[in-house]
One Martini backbone bead per residue (centre of mass of N, CA, C, O) as a GRO file, in nm:
protein
  191
    1MET     BB    1   0.097   0.035   0.022
    2ASP     BB    2   0.066   0.354  -0.005
    3LYS     BB    3  -0.020   0.686   0.076
    4ARG     BB    4  -0.282   0.569  -0.003
    5GLY     BB    5  -0.574   0.467   0.054
    6GLN     BB    6  -0.838   0.258  -0.024
    7HIS     BB    7  -1.013   0.528  -0.140
    8GLY     BB    8  -0.780   0.744  -0.255
    9ALA     BB    9  -0.691   0.892  -0.017
   10ASP     BB   10  -0.497   1.078   0.156
   11PHE     BB   11  -0.258   1.040   0.389
   12PRO     BB   12  -0.226   1.283   0.636
   13PHE     BB   13   0.077   1.167   0.776
   14ALA     BB   14   0.305   1.075   0.574
   15ASP     BB   15   0.479   1.373   0.568
   16GLN     BB   16   0.471   1.415   0.921
   17ALA     BB   17   0.668   1.254   1.115
   18HIS     BB   18   0.852   1.519   1.219
   19ALA     BB   19   0.627   1.734   1.322
   20GLN     BB   20   0.618   1.596   1.636
   21ARG     BB   21   0.861   1.781   1.712
   22GLN     BB   22   0.917   2.032   1.932
   23LEU     BB   23   0.655   2.112   2.064
   24SER     BB   24   0.460   2.305   2.222
   25GLY     BB   25   0.439   2.132   2.546
   26MET     BB   26   0.634   1.928   2.533
   27GLN     BB   27   0.754   1.642   2.722
   28GLY     BB   28   1.054   1.542   2.918
   29ILE     BB   29   1.254   1.290   3.053
   30GLN     BB   30   1.584   1.331   3.192
   31VAL     BB   31   1.899   1.147   3.180
   32THR     BB   32   2.223   1.214   3.327
   33GLY     BB   33   2.587   1.171   3.264
   34GLY     BB   34   2.940   1.213   3.393
   35MET     BB   35   3.212   1.427   3.380
   36VAL     BB   36   3.451   1.607   3.593
   37ASP     BB   37   3.717   1.798   3.522
   38GLY     BB   38   3.749   1.587   3.290
   39ILE     BB   39   3.929   1.316   3.147
   40TYR     BB   40   3.952   0.989   3.262
   41SER     BB   41   4.183   0.766   3.404
   42SER     BB   42   4.349   0.545   3.596
   43ALA     BB   43   4.579   0.760   3.659
   44LEU     BB   44   4.327   0.978   3.759
   45ASP     BB   45   4.138   0.855   3.988
   46ASN     BB   46   4.189   1.060   4.238
   47GLU     BB   47   4.043   1.309   4.043
   48ALA     BB   48   3.775   1.223   3.998
   49GLY     BB   49   3.453   1.288   3.834
   50TYR     BB   50   3.090   1.306   3.881
   51TYR     BB   51   2.753   1.282   3.733
   52PHE     BB   52   2.392   1.315   3.800
   53GLY     BB   53   2.058   1.348   3.640
   54VAL     BB   54   1.724   1.500   3.662
   55ALA     BB   55   1.462   1.605   3.422
   56MET     BB   56   1.234   1.856   3.300
   57ALA     BB   57   1.121   1.906   2.968
   58THR     BB   58   0.986   2.206   2.803
   59TYR     BB   59   0.854   2.309   2.524
   60ALA     BB   60   0.862   2.578   2.326
   61LYS     BB   61   0.910   2.793   2.103
   62LYS     BB   62   1.119   2.699   1.840
   63GLY     BB   63   1.267   2.467   2.037
   64ASN     BB   64   1.259   2.568   2.294
   65LYS     BB   65   1.341   2.537   2.664
   66TRP     BB   66   1.251   2.404   2.971
   67VAL     BB   67   1.446   2.335   3.279
   68PHE     BB   68   1.387   2.093   3.550
   69GLY     BB   69   1.605   1.990   3.834
   70ALA     BB   70   1.851   1.741   3.943
   71GLU     BB   71   2.186   1.714   4.105
   72PHE     BB   72   2.483   1.507   4.121
   73MET     BB   73   2.816   1.583   4.256
   74GLU     BB   74   3.153   1.436   4.233
   75ARG     BB   75   3.475   1.523   4.377
   76TYR     BB   76   3.817   1.451   4.385
   77TYR     BB   77   4.084   1.480   4.641
   78PRO     BB   78   4.401   1.449   4.700
   79TYR     BB   79   4.542   1.270   5.004
   80ARG     BB   80   4.799   1.122   4.993
   81THR     BB   81   4.651   0.792   5.006
   82ILE     BB   82   4.389   0.953   4.944
   83ARG     BB   83   4.045   1.052   4.888
   84ILE     BB   84   3.835   1.343   4.875
   85PRO     BB   85   3.505   1.405   4.890
   86VAL     BB   86   3.298   1.629   4.692
   87SER     BB   87   2.955   1.719   4.736
   88GLN     BB   88   2.666   1.794   4.519
   89PHE     BB   89   2.338   1.940   4.563
   90THR     BB   90   2.110   2.031   4.295
   91ALA     BB   91   1.903   2.278   4.166
   92GLU     BB   92   1.716   2.349   3.854
   93GLY     BB   93   1.667   2.645   3.635
   94GLY     BB   94   1.593   2.678   3.275
   95TYR     BB   95   1.696   2.811   2.945
   96TYR     BB   96   1.675   2.699   2.599
   97LEU     BB   97   1.830   2.772   2.291
   98LYS     BB   98   1.792   2.744   1.966
   99ILE     BB   99   2.069   2.728   1.714
  100LEU     BB  100   2.019   2.432   1.577
  101SER     BB  101   1.859   2.267   1.286
  102ASP     BB  102   1.710   2.033   1.111
  103PRO     BB  103   1.440   1.980   0.906
  104SER     BB  104   1.362   1.693   1.063
  105LYS     BB  105   1.431   1.717   1.375
  106THR     BB  106   1.685   1.527   1.469
  107PHE     BB  107   1.859   1.783   1.522
  108LEU     BB  108   1.971   1.968   1.828
  109LEU     BB  109   2.099   2.288   1.920
  110SER     BB  110   2.174   2.414   2.251
  111LEU     BB  111   2.153   2.709   2.467
  112GLY     BB  112   2.201   2.739   2.824
  113GLY     BB  113   2.047   2.880   3.123
  114SER     BB  114   2.109   2.847   3.484
  115ALA     BB  115   1.986   2.800   3.802
  116LEU     BB  116   2.155   2.736   4.119
  117ALA     BB  117   2.088   2.520   4.411
  118GLY     BB  118   2.242   2.405   4.734
  119TYR     BB  119   2.470   2.143   4.852
  120GLU     BB  120   2.783   2.101   5.040
  121THR     BB  121   3.013   1.820   5.093
  122SER     BB  122   3.280   1.689   5.294
  123ASN     BB  123   3.339   1.369   5.354
  124TRP     BB  124   3.045   1.332   5.465
  125GLY     BB  125   3.120   1.514   5.743
  126GLU     BB  126   3.408   1.409   5.787
  127LYS     BB  127   3.679   1.588   5.950
  128THR     BB  128   3.845   1.337   6.031
  129LEU     BB  129   4.128   1.188   5.954
  130TYR     BB  130   4.340   0.914   5.962
  131ASP     BB  131   4.590   1.126   6.069
  132GLY     BB  132   4.423   1.370   6.239
  133SER     BB  133   4.324   1.552   6.047
  134THR     BB  134   4.149   1.861   5.957
  135LEU     BB  135   3.885   1.978   5.804
  136ARG     BB  136   3.797   2.316   5.705
  137HIS     BB  137   3.567   2.248   5.545
  138LYS     BB  138   3.237   2.341   5.509
  139ASP     BB  139   2.928   2.288   5.510
  140THR     BB  140   2.712   2.419   5.238
  141PHE     BB  141   2.557   2.658   5.072
  142ILE     BB  142   2.472   2.692   4.723
  143TYR     BB  143   2.525   2.919   4.433
  144GLY     BB  144   2.412   2.989   4.082
  145GLY     BB  145   2.530   2.859   3.762
  146ALA     BB  146   2.472   2.763   3.406
  147ILE     BB  147   2.631   2.653   3.102
  148THR     BB  148   2.478   2.497   2.808
  149LEU     BB  149   2.562   2.242   2.570
  150GLU     BB  150   2.315   2.081   2.351
  151LEU     BB  151   2.266   1.760   2.198
  152GLU     BB  152   2.007   1.639   1.992
  153THR     BB  153   1.894   1.295   1.910
  154TYR     BB  154   1.677   1.104   1.740
  155LEU     BB  155   1.588   0.764   1.767
  156THR     BB  156   1.296   0.841   1.821
  157ASP     BB  157   0.999   1.005   1.886
  158ARG     BB  158   1.061   0.927   2.224
  159VAL     BB  159   1.385   0.908   2.185
  160VAL     BB  160   1.671   1.088   2.324
  161LEU     BB  161   1.990   1.191   2.257
  162LEU     BB  162   2.245   1.323   2.479
  163LEU     BB  163   2.485   1.595   2.453
  164THR     BB  164   2.712   1.748   2.698
  165GLY     BB  165   2.814   2.084   2.795
  166ARG     BB  166   2.940   2.228   3.110
  167GLU     BB  167   2.926   2.528   3.324
  168ARG     BB  168   2.987   2.573   3.661
  169ILE     BB  169   2.879   2.844   3.892
  170LEU     BB  170   2.982   2.868   4.238
  171TRP     BB  171   2.881   2.979   4.559
  172GLY     BB  172   2.979   2.930   4.917
  173ASN     BB  173   3.249   2.795   4.868
  174SER     BB  174   3.604   2.635   4.900
  175THR     BB  175   3.643   2.429   4.618
  176GLY     BB  176   3.535   2.595   4.388
  177HIS     BB  177   3.353   2.760   4.123
  178PHE     BB  178   3.448   2.566   3.886
  179HIS     BB  179   3.273   2.327   3.660
  180THR     BB  180   3.327   2.073   3.425
  181GLN     BB  181   3.100   1.910   3.193
  182PHE     BB  182   3.059   1.572   3.055
  183GLY     BB  183   2.784   1.417   2.864
  184ILE     BB  184   2.513   1.175   2.885
  185GLY     BB  185   2.175   1.094   2.750
  186LEU     BB  186   1.816   1.062   2.814
  187LYS     BB  187   1.501   1.119   2.647
  188PHE     BB  188   1.150   1.102   2.741
  189ILE     BB  189   0.865   1.127   2.579
  190ILE     BB  190   0.529   1.189   2.734
  191ASN     BB  191   0.348   1.400   2.506
   0.00000   0.00000   0.00000
């Protein structure tokens, strides 16, 4: 059977398969994860960092979108024969502008800005180290923002592969204000 139905009428959606992508009001749940402050190998294991997050993305007009979610990030700092974890729990709210898309809406490149707020803890609150030293960094509330470059590619009409690069800028802590993230994720379109 071709694009025409049994009675000779045109099938109304035959040429519109990709038109149902990135429509205003469409929502998706996205799960992301990746590396923090560099790309690590086993030789750099003591300085490794990682993150993972979950968010709700809602498309606005012209393929732009609102993103609201939560993220966990952990970065290790070497100390003698051990490594000390510094962990951040943050909530995010932001807006992403579409900067490039192909005609079939299979690929979408967005640039986003987000506000972040959350909590940072060092060594999970344990301030005394194995050698009797005391960590001077205090657990604290953190705030700031992030700039994100995100590439979306549709695997199906409801499953989207995400590739992200992001710079987080946070204040209120003493372990560094800037963290670069590289990650991958999946978005599941729910409506």
